[in-house]
N, CA, C and O atoms as CSV, one atom per row, in Angstrom:
chain,resi,resn,atom,element,x,y,z
A,1,UNK,N,N,-128.946,97.580,-19.856
A,1,UNK,CA,C,-130.459,98.197,-20.560
A,1,UNK,C,C,-131.381,97.065,-19.918
A,1,UNK,O,O,-131.041,95.882,-19.912
A,2,UNK,N,N,-132.672,97.567,-19.334
A,2,UNK,CA,C,-133.751,97.379,-18.942
A,2,UNK,C,C,-135.073,96.070,-19.726
A,2,UNK,O,O,-135.813,96.816,-20.367
A,3,UNK,N,N,-135.290,95.474,-19.804
A,3,UNK,CA,C,-135.912,94.921,-20.246
A,3,UNK,C,C,-137.542,95.353,-20.547
A,3,UNK,O,O,-138.249,95.337,-19.540
A,4,UNK,N,N,-138.177,95.718,-21.764
A,4,UNK,CA,C,-139.532,96.252,-21.498
A,4,UNK,C,C,-140.500,95.514,-22.101
A,4,UNK,O,O,-140.155,95.065,-23.194
A,5,UNK,N,N,-142.187,95.098,-21.554
A,5,UNK,CA,C,-142.293,93.864,-21.754
A,5,UNK,C,C,-144.009,95.049,-21.744
A,5,UNK,O,O,-144.430,96.095,-21.250
A,6,UNK,N,N,-144.534,93.668,-22.876
A,6,UNK,CA,C,-145.882,94.528,-23.572
A,6,UNK,C,C,-146.865,94.679,-22.048
A,6,UNK,O,O,-147.849,95.419,-22.043
A,7,UNK,N,N,-146.717,94.395,-21.601
A,7,UNK,CA,C,-147.505,95.043,-20.290
A,7,UNK,C,C,-147.839,96.546,-19.930
A,7,UNK,O,O,-148.811,97.301,-19.905
A,8,UNK,N,N,-146.127,96.553,-19.597
A,8,UNK,CA,C,-145.725,98.175,-19.263
A,8,UNK,C,C,-146.035,98.877,-20.600
A,8,UNK,O,O,-146.585,99.963,-20.417
A,9,UNK,N,N,-145.882,98.635,-21.580
A,9,UNK,CA,C,-146.406,98.977,-23.047
A,9,UNK,C,C,-147.673,99.511,-22.866
A,9,UNK,O,O,-147.666,100.706,-23.160
A,10,UNK,N,N,-148.750,99.114,-22.504
A,10,UNK,CA,C,-149.841,98.868,-22.279
A,10,UNK,C,C,-150.297,99.408,-21.283
A,10,UNK,O,O,-151.512,99.576,-21.171
A,11,UNK,N,N,-149.687,99.682,-20.624
A,11,UNK,CA,C,-149.753,100.156,-18.952
A,11,UNK,C,C,-149.757,102.054,-19.665
A,11,UNK,O,O,-150.614,102.900,-19.920
A,12,UNK,N,N,-148.250,101.946,-19.736
A,12,UNK,CA,C,-148.146,103.309,-20.605
A,12,UNK,C,C,-148.856,103.931,-21.645
A,12,UNK,O,O,-148.271,104.957,-21.991
A,13,UNK,N,N,-150.052,103.686,-22.385
A,13,UNK,CA,C,-150.745,103.910,-23.457
A,13,UNK,C,C,-152.508,104.029,-22.672
A,13,UNK,O,O,-153.613,104.549,-22.827
A,14,UNK,N,N,-151.827,103.245,-21.903
A,14,UNK,CA,C,-153.830,103.466,-21.607
A,14,UNK,C,C,-153.731,104.574,-20.520
A,14,UNK,O,O,-154.631,105.296,-20.090
A,15,UNK,N,N,-152.359,104.526,-20.168
A,15,UNK,CA,C,-152.530,105.649,-18.643
A,15,UNK,C,C,-150.636,106.140,-18.289
A,15,UNK,O,O,-149.662,105.539,-17.836
A,16,UNK,N,N,-150.850,107.257,-18.702
A,16,UNK,CA,C,-149.004,107.411,-18.101
A,16,UNK,C,C,-149.263,107.374,-16.743
A,16,UNK,O,O,-148.591,106.424,-16.341
A,17,UNK,N,N,-149.586,107.641,-16.227
A,17,UNK,CA,C,-149.725,108.345,-14.489
A,17,UNK,C,C,-149.536,106.728,-13.529
A,17,UNK,O,O,-148.921,106.560,-12.476
A,18,UNK,N,N,-150.334,105.681,-14.378
A,18,UNK,CA,C,-150.498,104.139,-14.036
A,18,UNK,C,C,-149.439,103.998,-14.157
A,18,UNK,O,O,-148.936,103.915,-13.037
A,19,UNK,N,N,-148.408,103.875,-15.248
A,19,UNK,CA,C,-147.420,103.981,-15.726
A,19,UNK,C,C,-146.489,104.519,-14.164
A,19,UNK,O,O,-145.870,103.852,-13.335
A,20,UNK,N,N,-146.733,105.870,-14.263
A,20,UNK,CA,C,-145.446,106.255,-13.851
A,20,UNK,C,C,-145.131,105.089,-12.196
A,20,UNK,O,O,-144.200,104.378,-11.816
A,21,UNK,N,N,-146.325,105.415,-11.719
A,21,UNK,CA,C,-147.067,104.367,-10.205
A,21,UNK,C,C,-146.154,102.889,-10.366
A,21,UNK,O,O,-144.961,102.824,-10.070
A,22,UNK,N,N,-146.884,101.839,-10.841
A,22,UNK,CA,C,-146.121,101.350,-11.460
A,22,UNK,C,C,-144.568,101.125,-11.203
A,22,UNK,O,O,-143.965,100.420,-10.394
A,23,UNK,N,N,-144.096,102.117,-12.343
A,23,UNK,CA,C,-142.357,102.920,-12.454
A,23,UNK,C,C,-141.898,102.420,-10.825
A,23,UNK,O,O,-141.048,101.546,-10.652
A,24,UNK,N,N,-142.689,103.206,-9.543
A,24,UNK,CA,C,-142.119,103.914,-8.597
A,24,UNK,C,C,-142.130,102.323,-7.420
A,24,UNK,O,O,-141.479,101.851,-6.488
A,25,UNK,N,N,-143.303,102.021,-8.239
A,25,UNK,CA,C,-143.413,101.156,-7.036
A,25,UNK,C,C,-144.605,101.083,-5.947
A,25,UNK,O,O,-144.629,100.445,-4.894
A,26,UNK,N,N,-145.499,101.851,-6.461
A,26,UNK,CA,C,-146.512,102.453,-5.068
A,26,UNK,C,C,-147.564,101.108,-5.826
A,26,UNK,O,O,-147.844,100.667,-6.942
A,27,UNK,N,N,-147.893,100.848,-4.305
A,27,UNK,CA,C,-149.078,99.511,-3.992
A,27,UNK,C,C,-150.585,100.234,-4.979
A,27,UNK,O,O,-151.009,101.379,-5.138
A,28,UNK,N,N,-151.181,98.371,-5.639
A,28,UNK,CA,C,-152.664,99.473,-6.079
A,28,UNK,C,C,-153.134,99.105,-5.431
A,28,UNK,O,O,-152.864,98.089,-4.791
A,29,UNK,N,N,-154.761,100.356,-5.271
A,29,UNK,CA,C,-155.818,100.041,-5.026
A,29,UNK,C,C,-157.026,99.347,-5.061
A,29,UNK,O,O,-158.130,99.635,-4.598
A,30,UNK,N,N,-156.690,98.539,-5.587
A,30,UNK,CA,C,-157.271,97.911,-6.389
A,30,UNK,C,C,-157.089,96.204,-6.306
A,30,UNK,O,O,-157.308,95.560,-7.332
A,31,UNK,N,N,-156.819,95.735,-5.472
A,31,UNK,CA,C,-155.813,94.352,-5.342
A,31,UNK,C,C,-157.539,93.441,-5.700
A,31,UNK,O,O,-157.600,92.793,-6.744
A,32,UNK,N,N,-158.552,93.480,-4.951
A,32,UNK,CA,C,-159.333,92.696,-5.176
A,32,UNK,C,C,-160.139,92.071,-6.609
A,32,UNK,O,O,-160.458,90.899,-6.808
A,33,UNK,N,N,-160.306,93.016,-7.333
A,33,UNK,CA,C,-160.929,93.061,-8.830
A,33,UNK,C,C,-159.448,92.995,-9.465
A,33,UNK,O,O,-159.534,92.965,-10.693
A,34,UNK,N,N,-158.157,92.964,-9.019
A,34,UNK,CA,C,-156.699,92.586,-9.862
A,34,UNK,C,C,-156.767,91.069,-9.224
A,34,UNK,O,O,-156.971,90.260,-10.129
A,35,UNK,N,N,-156.700,90.698,-8.452
A,35,UNK,CA,C,-157.093,89.524,-7.863
A,35,UNK,C,C,-158.631,88.783,-8.575
A,35,UNK,O,O,-158.266,87.835,-9.270
A,36,UNK,N,N,-159.709,88.882,-8.601
A,36,UNK,CA,C,-160.419,88.365,-9.487
A,36,UNK,C,C,-160.165,88.406,-10.712
A,36,UNK,O,O,-160.486,87.482,-11.460
A,37,UNK,N,N,-159.662,89.283,-11.046
A,37,UNK,CA,C,-158.721,89.251,-12.971
A,37,UNK,C,C,-158.296,88.219,-13.598
A,37,UNK,O,O,-158.416,87.752,-14.731
A,38,UNK,N,N,-157.548,87.837,-12.226
A,38,UNK,CA,C,-157.176,86.935,-12.368
A,38,UNK,C,C,-156.583,85.527,-12.495
A,38,UNK,O,O,-155.594,85.058,-13.058
A,39,UNK,N,N,-157.780,84.947,-11.601
A,39,UNK,CA,C,-158.433,84.082,-10.739
A,39,UNK,C,C,-159.499,83.581,-12.038
A,39,UNK,O,O,-159.815,82.417,-12.282
A,40,UNK,N,N,-159.880,84.635,-12.673
A,40,UNK,CA,C,-161.017,84.578,-14.588
A,40,UNK,C,C,-159.683,83.944,-14.997
A,40,UNK,O,O,-159.504,82.748,-14.769
A,41,UNK,N,N,-158.586,84.805,-15.687
A,41,UNK,CA,C,-157.611,84.241,-16.369
A,41,UNK,C,C,-156.955,82.333,-16.464
A,41,UNK,O,O,-156.595,81.594,-17.380
A,42,UNK,N,N,-157.111,82.190,-14.760
A,42,UNK,CA,C,-156.621,81.062,-14.766
A,42,UNK,C,C,-157.940,79.589,-14.639
A,42,UNK,O,O,-157.709,78.384,-14.541
A,43,UNK,N,N,-158.720,80.010,-14.670
A,43,UNK,CA,C,-160.092,79.601,-15.242
A,43,UNK,C,C,-160.114,79.184,-16.702
A,43,UNK,O,O,-160.237,77.998,-17.006
A,44,UNK,N,N,-159.940,80.615,-18.051
A,44,UNK,CA,C,-159.751,80.290,-19.445
A,44,UNK,C,C,-158.705,79.691,-19.600
A,44,UNK,O,O,-158.783,78.994,-20.612
A,45,UNK,N,N,-157.737,79.607,-19.098
A,45,UNK,CA,C,-156.605,78.519,-19.293
A,45,UNK,C,C,-156.445,77.420,-19.079
A,45,UNK,O,O,-155.780,76.579,-19.684
A,46,UNK,N,N,-157.350,77.326,-17.759
A,46,UNK,CA,C,-158.432,75.817,-17.980
A,46,UNK,C,C,-158.793,74.609,-18.891
A,46,UNK,O,O,-158.430,73.475,-19.204
A,47,UNK,N,N,-159.813,75.644,-19.137
A,47,UNK,CA,C,-160.463,75.433,-20.075
A,47,UNK,C,C,-160.266,75.843,-20.985
A,47,UNK,O,O,-161.358,75.936,-21.546
A,48,UNK,N,N,-158.795,76.549,-22.206
A,48,UNK,CA,C,-158.899,75.885,-23.170
A,48,UNK,C,C,-157.698,75.480,-23.235
A,48,UNK,O,O,-157.074,75.732,-24.265
A,49,UNK,N,N,-157.060,74.755,-22.171
A,49,UNK,CA,C,-155.809,73.397,-22.343
A,49,UNK,C,C,-156.940,72.320,-22.532
A,49,UNK,O,O,-156.930,71.531,-23.477
A,50,UNK,N,N,-158.321,72.356,-21.164
A,50,UNK,CA,C,-159.351,70.936,-21.465
A,50,UNK,C,C,-160.368,71.085,-22.846
A,50,UNK,O,O,-161.245,70.301,-23.208
A,51,UNK,N,N,-159.975,72.248,-23.422
A,51,UNK,CA,C,-160.850,72.098,-25.513
A,51,UNK,C,C,-159.195,71.195,-25.818
A,51,UNK,O,O,-159.255,70.127,-26.427
A,52,UNK,N,N,-158.212,71.573,-25.485
A,52,UNK,CA,C,-157.788,71.095,-26.325
A,52,UNK,C,C,-157.422,69.919,-26.533
A,52,UNK,O,O,-157.208,69.555,-27.690
A,53,UNK,N,N,-157.285,69.150,-25.576
A,53,UNK,CA,C,-156.906,67.658,-24.768
A,53,UNK,C,C,-157.971,66.729,-25.670
A,53,UNK,O,O,-157.732,65.746,-26.373
A,54,UNK,N,N,-159.698,67.658,-25.281
A,54,UNK,CA,C,-161.057,66.690,-25.698
A,54,UNK,C,C,-160.542,67.152,-27.205
A,54,UNK,O,O,-161.522,67.840,-27.492
A,55,UNK,N,N,-159.949,67.218,-28.002
A,55,UNK,CA,C,-159.776,67.816,-29.189
A,55,UNK,C,C,-158.645,66.766,-30.340
A,55,UNK,O,O,-158.642,66.319,-31.487
A,56,UNK,N,N,-157.602,66.794,-28.837
A,56,UNK,CA,C,-157.083,65.656,-29.626
A,56,UNK,C,C,-157.458,64.055,-28.653
A,56,UNK,O,O,-156.572,63.205,-28.576
A,57,UNK,N,N,-158.367,63.903,-28.206
A,57,UNK,CA,C,-159.181,62.951,-27.606
A,57,UNK,C,C,-159.678,62.667,-28.800
A,57,UNK,O,O,-159.348,61.678,-29.454
A,58,UNK,N,N,-160.753,63.781,-29.261
A,58,UNK,CA,C,-161.675,63.586,-30.414
A,58,UNK,C,C,-160.991,62.850,-31.694
A,58,UNK,O,O,-161.334,61.922,-32.426
A,59,UNK,N,N,-159.852,63.713,-31.614
A,59,UNK,CA,C,-159.642,63.335,-33.594
A,59,UNK,C,C,-158.727,61.999,-32.988
A,59,UNK,O,O,-158.462,61.479,-34.072
A,60,UNK,N,N,-158.099,61.141,-31.999
A,60,UNK,CA,C,-157.256,60.056,-32.055
A,60,UNK,C,C,-158.963,59.127,-32.340
A,60,UNK,O,O,-159.218,58.512,-33.375
A,61,UNK,N,N,-159.837,59.250,-31.242
A,61,UNK,CA,C,-161.391,58.892,-31.818
A,61,UNK,C,C,-161.537,58.287,-33.164
A,61,UNK,O,O,-161.437,57.146,-33.615
A,62,UNK,N,N,-161.784,59.358,-33.600
A,62,UNK,CA,C,-162.160,59.459,-35.299
A,62,UNK,C,C,-160.937,58.698,-36.108
A,62,UNK,O,O,-161.252,57.872,-36.965
A,63,UNK,N,N,-159.449,58.988,-35.826
A,63,UNK,CA,C,-158.685,57.617,-36.415
A,63,UNK,C,C,-158.400,56.465,-36.207
A,63,UNK,O,O,-157.808,55.566,-36.804
A,64,UNK,N,N,-158.936,56.612,-35.206
A,64,UNK,CA,C,-158.867,54.902,-34.856
A,64,UNK,C,C,-160.525,54.306,-35.095
A,64,UNK,O,O,-160.498,53.098,-34.862
A,65,UNK,N,N,-162.083,54.798,-35.518
A,65,UNK,CA,C,-162.697,54.090,-35.837
A,65,UNK,C,C,-163.057,54.241,-37.834
A,65,UNK,O,O,-163.955,53.873,-38.591
A,66,UNK,N,N,-161.490,55.144,-37.982
A,66,UNK,CA,C,-161.797,55.050,-40.208
A,66,UNK,C,C,-161.097,53.504,-40.110
A,66,UNK,O,O,-161.367,52.496,-40.763
A,67,UNK,N,N,-159.965,53.740,-38.903
A,67,UNK,CA,C,-159.305,52.312,-39.233
A,67,UNK,C,C,-159.942,51.237,-38.750
A,67,UNK,O,O,-159.547,50.385,-39.547
A,68,UNK,N,N,-160.767,50.587,-37.880
A,68,UNK,CA,C,-161.726,49.689,-38.035
A,68,UNK,C,C,-162.705,49.886,-38.939
A,68,UNK,O,O,-162.983,48.760,-39.352
A,69,UNK,N,N,-163.506,50.822,-39.575
A,69,UNK,CA,C,-163.475,50.806,-40.383
A,69,UNK,C,C,-163.635,50.204,-41.082
A,69,UNK,O,O,-164.622,49.507,-41.315
A,70,UNK,N,N,-162.379,50.356,-41.784
A,70,UNK,CA,C,-161.182,49.640,-43.281
A,70,UNK,C,C,-161.166,47.943,-42.814
A,70,UNK,O,O,-161.575,46.885,-43.291
A,71,UNK,N,N,-160.378,48.429,-41.493
A,71,UNK,CA,C,-160.502,47.241,-41.821
A,71,UNK,C,C,-161.552,45.615,-41.791
A,71,UNK,O,O,-161.166,44.510,-42.173
A,72,UNK,N,N,-162.894,45.963,-41.224
A,72,UNK,CA,C,-164.070,45.366,-41.714
A,72,UNK,C,C,-164.515,45.765,-42.638
A,72,UNK,O,O,-165.717,45.771,-42.371
A,73,UNK,N,N,-164.400,46.141,-43.633
A,73,UNK,CA,C,-164.489,46.312,-44.998
A,73,UNK,C,C,-163.148,45.199,-45.379
A,73,UNK,O,O,-163.538,44.297,-46.121
A,74,UNK,N,N,-162.187,45.136,-45.140
A,74,UNK,CA,C,-161.071,44.074,-45.431
A,74,UNK,C,C,-161.354,42.717,-45.676
A,74,UNK,O,O,-161.337,42.026,-46.695
A,75,UNK,N,N,-161.746,42.402,-43.917
A,75,UNK,CA,C,-162.365,41.684,-43.407
A,75,UNK,C,C,-163.595,40.678,-44.157
A,75,UNK,O,O,-163.793,39.480,-43.953
A,76,UNK,N,N,-164.116,41.336,-44.814
A,76,UNK,CA,C,-165.386,41.516,-45.578
A,76,UNK,C,C,-165.178,41.027,-46.831
A,76,UNK,O,O,-165.864,40.084,-47.224
A,77,UNK,N,N,-164.203,41.597,-47.636
A,77,UNK,CA,C,-163.336,40.954,-49.249
A,77,UNK,C,C,-163.026,40.130,-49.097
A,77,UNK,O,O,-163.179,39.374,-50.056
A,78,UNK,N,N,-161.976,39.189,-47.171
A,78,UNK,CA,C,-161.008,38.093,-48.069
A,78,UNK,C,C,-162.460,37.141,-47.104
A,78,UNK,O,O,-162.568,35.919,-47.201
């Protein structure tokens, strides 16, 4: 049994002819646009990854600031 992917279902729902051509292995005529779209997706993926790393760094710095604040108050009391 052949595995059906979500992109194939999307292709079928969008245009049955496109789906049929894709199954037959007919090359797309808009390869430049497809390549540009792939590049945009890669850049977006990098931006999302960068934002996630910055979020983790911010959480670590916030935790360090809280620990230092508690340590400072503890040192003043003693």
